[in-house]
VOPAGU-2260 file (C-alpha; in pm, 1 decimal, decimal comma):
REM VOPAGU-2260
SITE   aa  ch    i         X         Y         Z
SITE  MET   A    0   -1782,4     200,8       5,7
SITE  LYS   A    1   -1813,8     512,4     218,1
SITE  THR   A    2   -1757,5     809,2      -7,8
SITE  THR   A    3   -1599,4    1005,0     277,9
SITE  PHE   A    4   -1326,0     748,6     339,8
SITE  ILE   A    5    -999,2     833,9     168,0
SITE  ARG   A    6    -719,9     578,8     144,1
SITE  PRO   A    7    -361,4     679,9     237,1
SITE  GLN   A    8    -245,7     644,6    -124,2
SITE  ALA   A    9    -463,6     942,5    -218,8
SITE  ALA   A   10    -222,3    1181,8     -47,9
SITE  GLU   A   11      69,0    1036,1    -242,5
SITE  LEU   A   12    -114,1    1066,3    -574,4
SITE  ALA   A   13    -216,3    1424,3    -493,6
SITE  ARG   A   14     145,5    1510,0    -416,5
SITE  ARG   A   15     263,9    1362,6    -746,1
SITE  VAL   A   16      -5,7    1536,3    -949,3
SITE  GLY   A   17      88,5    1863,8    -782,5
SITE  GLU   A   18     448,2    1832,8    -899,1
SITE  PRO   A   19     571,8    1971,2   -1232,2
SITE  ARG   A   20     473,5    1770,9   -1538,6
SITE  TRP   A   21     740,8    1503,1   -1513,1
SITE  PHE   A   22     554,2    1173,8   -1549,3
SITE  ILE   A   23     234,5    1006,5   -1662,7
SITE  HIS   A   24      87,2     864,8   -1342,8
SITE  PHE   A   25     -32,4     504,2   -1371,8
SITE  VAL   A   26    -262,3     380,0   -1092,6
SITE  SER   A   27    -273,9       0,1   -1098,6
SITE  GLY   A   28    -425,5    -270,4    -883,6
SITE  ALA   A   29    -675,7    -553,4    -866,8
SITE  ARG   A   30   -1044,7    -507,4    -934,1
SITE  GLN   A   31   -1268,9    -367,2    -661,2
SITE  VAL   A   32    -990,9    -203,9    -457,0
SITE  GLY   A   33   -1113,4     150,1    -524,7
SITE  LYS   A   34    -875,3     279,7    -792,3
SITE  THR   A   35   -1131,2     491,3    -977,4
SITE  THR   A   36   -1283,3     622,6    -655,3
SITE  LEU   A   37    -943,0     724,4    -520,8
SITE  VAL   A   38    -839,2     904,2    -840,1
SITE  ARG   A   39   -1168,9    1092,0    -858,6
SITE  GLN   A   40   -1135,4    1194,3    -493,0
SITE  VAL   A   41    -791,1    1338,2    -566,6
SITE  ALA   A   42    -914,3    1517,0    -879,1
SITE  GLU   A   43   -1222,3    1664,9    -710,2
SITE  ARG   A   44   -1016,1    1795,6    -419,2
SITE  GLY   A   45    -737,2    1926,6    -641,4
SITE  LYS   A   46    -687,0    2266,8    -796,9
SITE  LEU   A   47    -677,2    2158,0   -1161,0
SITE  PRO   A   48    -979,6    2130,7   -1388,5
SITE  PHE   A   49   -1002,9    1768,4   -1498,5
SITE  HIS   A   50   -1157,1    1551,2   -1766,3
SITE  PHE   A   51   -1247,3    1191,3   -1678,9
SITE  ALA   A   52   -1324,6     918,1   -1934,0
SITE  SER   A   53   -1351,6     538,8   -1910,4
SITE  ALA   A   54   -1289,3     282,0   -2182,6
SITE  ASP   A   55   -1509,1      36,1   -1991,5
SITE  ASP   A   56   -1832,2     159,9   -2149,0
SITE  PRO   A   57   -1940,7    -104,0   -2407,6
SITE  ALA   A   58   -2115,3     168,9   -2608,8
SITE  ILE   A   59   -1780,9     337,2   -2673,2
SITE  ASP   A   60   -1567,1     246,1   -2969,6
SITE  ALA   A   61   -1253,1     248,3   -2757,5
SITE  GLY   A   62    -956,1     282,2   -2985,2
SITE  LYS   A   63    -678,5     520,2   -3075,8
SITE  MET   A   64    -926,2     783,6   -3191,9
SITE  TRP   A   65   -1107,9     762,3   -2857,7
SITE  ILE   A   66    -786,0     846,2   -2675,0
SITE  ARG   A   67    -722,8    1140,3   -2907,5
SITE  LEU   A   68   -1073,9    1276,3   -2849,5
SITE  GLN   A   69   -1034,2    1262,4   -2471,1
SITE  TRP   A   70    -691,3    1420,5   -2494,8
SITE  ALA   A   71    -834,9    1703,5   -2706,5
SITE  GLN   A   72   -1091,6    1769,4   -2433,1
SITE  ALA   A   73    -815,0    1800,6   -2176,0
SITE  ARG   A   74    -618,5    2032,6   -2402,9
SITE  ARG   A   75    -918,9    2261,5   -2432,3
SITE  LEU   A   76    -951,1    2268,8   -2053,6
SITE  ALA   A   77    -581,3    2347,7   -2020,7
SITE  GLY   A   78    -609,1    2628,1   -2276,3
SITE  ALA   A   79    -905,0    2781,5   -2095,1
SITE  SER   A   80    -726,8    2772,4   -1758,4
SITE  GLY   A   81    -410,5    2940,5   -1884,3
SITE  HIS   A   82     -86,8    2840,5   -1713,2
SITE  LYS   A   83    -282,5    2647,3   -1451,5
SITE  GLY   A   84    -322,7    2351,2   -1686,2
SITE  ALA   A   85    -560,0    2055,7   -1668,8
SITE  LEU   A   86    -570,4    1692,0   -1562,9
SITE  LEU   A   87    -672,2    1407,4   -1793,7
SITE  ILE   A   88    -789,5    1080,3   -1633,0
SITE  LEU   A   89    -834,0     771,4   -1852,0
SITE  ASP   A   90    -985,7     468,1   -1677,7
SITE  GLU   A   91    -953,3     102,5   -1788,8
SITE  ILE   A   92    -681,1     203,9   -2032,1
SITE  GLN   A   93    -580,9    -159,6   -2085,3
SITE  LYS   A   94    -900,0    -214,3   -2287,1
SITE  ILE   A   95    -753,6     -19,3   -2579,9
SITE  PRO   A   96    -522,2    -211,8   -2815,2
SITE  ARG   A   97    -174,5     -58,5   -2849,7
SITE  TRP   A   98    -271,8     229,4   -2624,8
SITE  THR   A   99      87,5     308,9   -2531,3
SITE  THR   A  100     179,4     417,5   -2882,7
SITE  THR   A  101     -98,8     676,0   -2891,1
SITE  VAL   A  102     -38,9     795,6   -2536,6
SITE  LYS   A  103     333,7     837,7   -2597,6
SITE  SER   A  104     272,1    1032,4   -2917,6
SITE  LEU   A  105      26,8    1271,9   -2752,0
SITE  TRP   A  106     238,7    1313,8   -2439,4
SITE  ASP   A  107     550,0    1392,1   -2645,3
SITE  ALA   A  108     353,6    1644,8   -2853,3
SITE  ASP   A  109     233,9    1823,3   -2539,4
SITE  THR   A  110     588,5    1827,6   -2406,6
SITE  ARG   A  111     718,0    1969,0   -2733,0
SITE  TYR   A  112     459,3    2248,6   -2743,7
SITE  ARG   A  113     459,8    2301,4   -2364,9
SITE  ARG   A  114      94,0    2223,4   -2317,4
SITE  PRO   A  115      20,4    2193,5   -1940,9
SITE  VAL   A  116    -178,6    1869,4   -1959,5
SITE  LYS   A  117    -111,1    1623,5   -1678,1
SITE  VAL   A  118    -225,3    1262,5   -1717,3
SITE  VAL   A  119    -342,8     986,5   -1482,4
SITE  LEU   A  120    -408,4     640,8   -1627,7
SITE  ILE   A  121    -600,2     369,6   -1438,8
SITE  GLY   A  122    -558,4      -0,6   -1515,6
SITE  SER   A  123    -718,8    -294,4   -1336,4
SITE  ALA   A  124    -511,4    -572,5   -1489,7
SITE  PRO   A  125    -130,9    -540,0   -1497,3
SITE  LEU   A  126    -100,2    -830,2   -1741,2
SITE  LEU   A  127    -341,6    -669,3   -1984,5
SITE  ALA   A  128    -168,8    -338,1   -1942,6
SITE  ALA   A  129     153,5    -513,7   -2031,9
SITE  ARG   A  130       3,0    -619,5   -2364,6
SITE  GLY   A  131      17,7    -256,5   -2469,1
SITE  SER   A  132     400,1    -268,6   -2472,1
SITE  VAL   A  133     442,5     -58,3   -2161,8
SITE  GLU   A  134     816,7     -73,5   -2221,4
SITE  SER   A  135     780,6     204,8   -2477,3
SITE  LEU   A  136     648,8     428,8   -2199,6
SITE  ASP   A  137     887,7     326,7   -1923,6
SITE  GLU   A  138    1068,2     658,7   -1916,0
SITE  HIS   A  139     738,4     848,8   -1890,2
SITE  LEU   A  140     535,4     629,1   -1651,6
SITE  GLU   A  141     533,8     643,1   -1273,2
SITE  ASN   A  142     331,5     362,6   -1118,4
SITE  LEU   A  143     123,7     386,9    -801,5
SITE  HIS   A  144       3,5      41,4    -698,6
SITE  LEU   A  145    -316,6      25,1    -497,4
SITE  PRO   A  146    -317,7    -290,0    -280,3
SITE  HIS   A  147    -612,1    -468,8    -124,8
SITE  TRP   A  148    -764,0    -295,0     175,8
SITE  SER   A  149    -589,7    -358,4     505,0
SITE  PHE   A  150    -768,9    -459,1     822,4
SITE  ALA   A  151    -713,5    -109,8     964,6
SITE  GLU   A  152    -883,9      45,6     661,3
SITE  MET   A  153   -1182,6    -190,4     672,1
SITE  ARG   A  154   -1219,8    -128,2    1045,0
SITE  ARG   A  155   -1212,8     249,2    1002,1
SITE  ALA   A  156   -1441,9     253,9     698,8
SITE  PHE   A  157   -1696,7     -12,7     798,5
SITE  GLY   A  158   -1639,4     -89,7    1165,7
SITE  TRP   A  159   -1529,5    -447,8    1094,0
SITE  ASN   A  160   -1363,6    -667,1    1352,9
SITE  LEU   A  161   -1075,0    -900,8    1275,3
SITE  LYS   A  162   -1296,0   -1207,6    1236,7
SITE  GLN   A  163   -1509,0   -1032,8     974,7
SITE  TYR   A  164   -1198,5    -921,8     785,4
SITE  LEU   A  165   -1052,8   -1271,5     783,6
SITE  PHE   A  166   -1383,0   -1423,7     679,7
SITE  TYR   A  167   -1504,8   -1182,8     412,7
SITE  GLY   A  168   -1176,9   -1045,8     279,9
SITE  ALA   A  169   -1070,9    -699,4     172,2
SITE  TYR   A  170   -1323,0    -591,6     -93,0
SITE  PRO   A  171   -1512,9    -279,7      18,3
SITE  GLY   A  172   -1767,5    -293,0    -262,9
SITE  ALA   A  173   -1946,6    -585,1     -97,3
SITE  ALA   A  174   -1896,2    -478,7     264,5
SITE  HIS   A  175   -2257,7    -366,9     307,8
SITE  LEU   A  176   -2382,1    -713,6     202,3
SITE  ILE   A  177   -2214,9    -924,2     470,4
SITE  HIS   A  178   -2541,4    -956,0     665,6
SITE  GLU   A  179   -2692,5   -1131,0     360,7
SITE  PRO   A  180   -2443,8   -1414,1     292,5
SITE  ALA   A  181   -2614,2   -1548,1     -21,7
SITE  ARG   A  182   -2634,5   -1203,2    -176,0
SITE  TRP   A  183   -2273,6   -1129,4     -77,1
SITE  ALA   A  184   -2150,0   -1453,0    -236,7
SITE  ARG   A  185   -2347,4   -1383,3    -554,7
SITE  HIS   A  186   -2200,2   -1033,7    -579,3
SITE  ILE   A  187   -1845,5   -1163,1    -531,9
SITE  LYS   A  188   -1901,7   -1426,2    -799,7
SITE  GLU   A  189   -2065,6   -1201,9   -1058,7
SITE  ALA   A  190   -1896,1    -866,7   -1000,9
SITE  LEU   A  191   -1548,4    -986,5    -912,3
SITE  MET   A  192   -1460,8   -1343,2   -1003,5
SITE  GLU   A  193   -1649,2   -1380,1   -1331,7
SITE  THR   A  194   -1558,1   -1027,1   -1435,7
SITE  THR   A  195   -1190,8   -1098,9   -1375,4
SITE  VAL   A  196   -1204,0   -1416,8   -1582,3
SITE  VAL   A  197   -1406,9   -1270,3   -1869,8
SITE  ARG   A  198   -1245,0    -928,5   -1893,8
SITE  ASP   A  199    -892,2    -991,1   -1770,3
SITE  VAL   A  200    -796,1   -1356,3   -1817,4
SITE  LEU   A  201    -972,4   -1464,0   -2137,2
SITE  PRO   A  202    -848,4   -1172,3   -2351,2
SITE  LEU   A  203    -487,0   -1255,6   -2264,7
SITE  ALA   A  204    -467,6   -1564,8   -2482,3
SITE  ARG   A  205    -679,4   -1820,5   -2659,5
SITE  VAL   A  206    -856,0   -2048,7   -2411,1
SITE  GLY   A  207    -982,3   -2379,0   -2546,5
SITE  LYS   A  208   -1258,2   -2425,3   -2286,6
SITE  PRO   A  209   -1355,4   -2084,7   -2147,9
SITE  LEU   A  210   -1670,2   -2215,4   -1978,6
SITE  LEU   A  211   -1463,9   -2468,4   -1787,8
SITE  LEU   A  212   -1223,0   -2196,3   -1682,8
SITE  ARG   A  213   -1510,2   -1989,7   -1547,1
SITE  ARG   A  214   -1612,2   -2287,5   -1329,1
SITE  VAL   A  215   -1268,1   -2336,9   -1176,0
SITE  SER   A  216   -1314,0   -2101,9    -881,6
SITE  PRO   A  217   -1675,1   -2014,6    -798,4
SITE  PRO   A  218   -1745,8   -1864,1    -454,1
SITE  PRO   A  219   -1817,9   -2094,9    -160,0
SITE  ALA   A  220   -2156,7   -2261,1    -159,7
SITE  ASN   A  221   -2215,1   -2156,0     200,7
SITE  ALA   A  222   -2038,0   -1984,4     485,9
SITE  SER   A  223   -2002,8   -2302,7     691,5
SITE  CYS   A  224   -1785,0   -2444,3     418,2
SITE  ILE   A  225   -1537,7   -2159,8     470,5
SITE  THR   A  226   -1528,9   -2187,4     847,7
SITE  GLY   A  227   -1438,4   -2553,0     815,2
SITE  ALA   A  228   -1143,3   -2477,0     589,1
SITE  THR   A  229    -841,1   -2441,5     813,3
SITE  THR   A  230    -586,5   -2376,9     535,0
SITE  PRO   A  231    -601,5   -2190,6     203,1
SITE  ALA   A  232    -572,8   -2516,9      14,5
SITE  ARG   A  233    -872,6   -2664,3     194,4
SITE  TRP   A  234   -1065,8   -2342,4     134,8
SITE  ILE   A  235    -989,0   -2355,6    -237,4
SITE  LEU   A  236   -1105,8   -2716,4    -253,5
SITE  CYS   A  237   -1420,1   -2611,8     -69,2
SITE  CYS   A  238   -1481,1   -2331,1    -318,5
SITE  THR   A  239   -1453,1   -2560,9    -617,3
SITE  LYS   A  240   -1739,1   -2780,1    -498,1
SITE  THR   A  241   -1997,9   -2772,4    -776,1
SITE  ALA   A  242   -2372,1   -2765,4    -728,4
SITE  GLY   A  243   -2524,4   -3107,3    -675,2
SITE  SER   A  244   -2208,9   -3275,8    -552,5
SITE  PRO   A  245   -2191,2   -3421,1    -202,5
SITE  PRO   A  246   -2072,2   -3169,2      55,7
SITE  LEU   A  247   -1709,8   -3189,6     160,9
SITE  LYS   A  248   -1648,1   -3250,9     528,1
SITE  PHE   A  249   -1352,5   -3078,0     683,3
SITE  ALA   A  250   -1207,1   -3085,5    1028,1
SITE  ALA   A  251   -1411,4   -2858,4    1251,0
SITE  ALA   A  252   -1271,1   -2512,8    1310,5
SITE  LYS   A  253   -1363,2   -2308,0    1616,7
SITE  SER   A  254   -1295,8   -1975,8    1442,4
SITE  ALA   A  255   -1269,2   -1819,7    1099,6
SITE  PRO   A  256    -968,9   -1924,9     885,9
SITE  PRO   A  257    -648,0   -1735,1     976,0
SITE  PHE   A  258    -598,8   -1583,5     630,0
SITE  PRO   A  259    -777,7   -1335,5     400,6
SITE  VAL   A  260    -998,8   -1571,6     203,7
SITE  TRP   A  261   -1014,0   -1353,7    -108,7
SITE  GLY   A  262    -644,1   -1275,7    -125,1
SITE  ILE   A  263    -350,3   -1445,8    -295,7
SITE  PHE   A  264    -215,9   -1732,8     -93,6
SITE  PRO   A  265     126,9   -1896,4     -62,5
SITE  ARG   A  266     156,0   -2259,3    -166,4
SITE  TYR   A  267      37,5   -2517,6      84,0
SITE  SER   A  268      37,0   -2895,2      86,4
SITE  ALA   A  269    -249,4   -3066,3     -92,1
SITE  PRO   A  270    -570,8   -3080,5     114,2
SITE  GLN   A  271    -699,2   -3410,5     239,2
SITE  GLU   A  272   -1065,7   -3485,1     288,9
SITE  VAL   A  273   -1153,3   -3614,4     633,0
């Protein structure tokens, strides 16, 4: 991702952070859409001193005490800056069990004692975030959803044409790998699809056969398989082809499929092999 490219949502977040301390700002969205990058861009260009911490580090014992320690850091920054205040940014907040209880307690305490600490939370999985009983924070939270990158954004940031956008999808983290298809597919599989299953889906509930779940939607075996898939359903069937099985033959397509292949698709009729 080009570090100089700033998404339109950054201006909205900056405007909200610049307002009086009314809400906790929650930046949500799918993985690999640039949530952390956008928040850091806003913080680095803002006027408030800020403290950034992520619960994604496996070396961290991410729990209620971890939140309190990060909050204490932000309070010290706010105290040193006087009435200017400080900004606290907590990334991957959904990794912490019952995080909302701790956040609400600390936020209410700062409100009570008029501490000028503003807070931005970042969460990559809305369902996991919901496990923290977000309802208890409804009156304090203001959500800013970060969608997948649009074609206009990918064109401006990476010079893509429409065919590239339709073929490779809207994930900027792998944009520089499109000239190496095998490497691009491996990155999508390991950094996006497997990470989503392992870190977002499996912790939601008990899964009897997690290894089978991880095999449900691997990336396409080759690019020609995608170009032959004329509907999302056919593309999905193409993607689920396992190694060693005979290749599926689809009706020839003159151009790339007319849909973002890594997005969320509407329901289509069942594919038929030809």
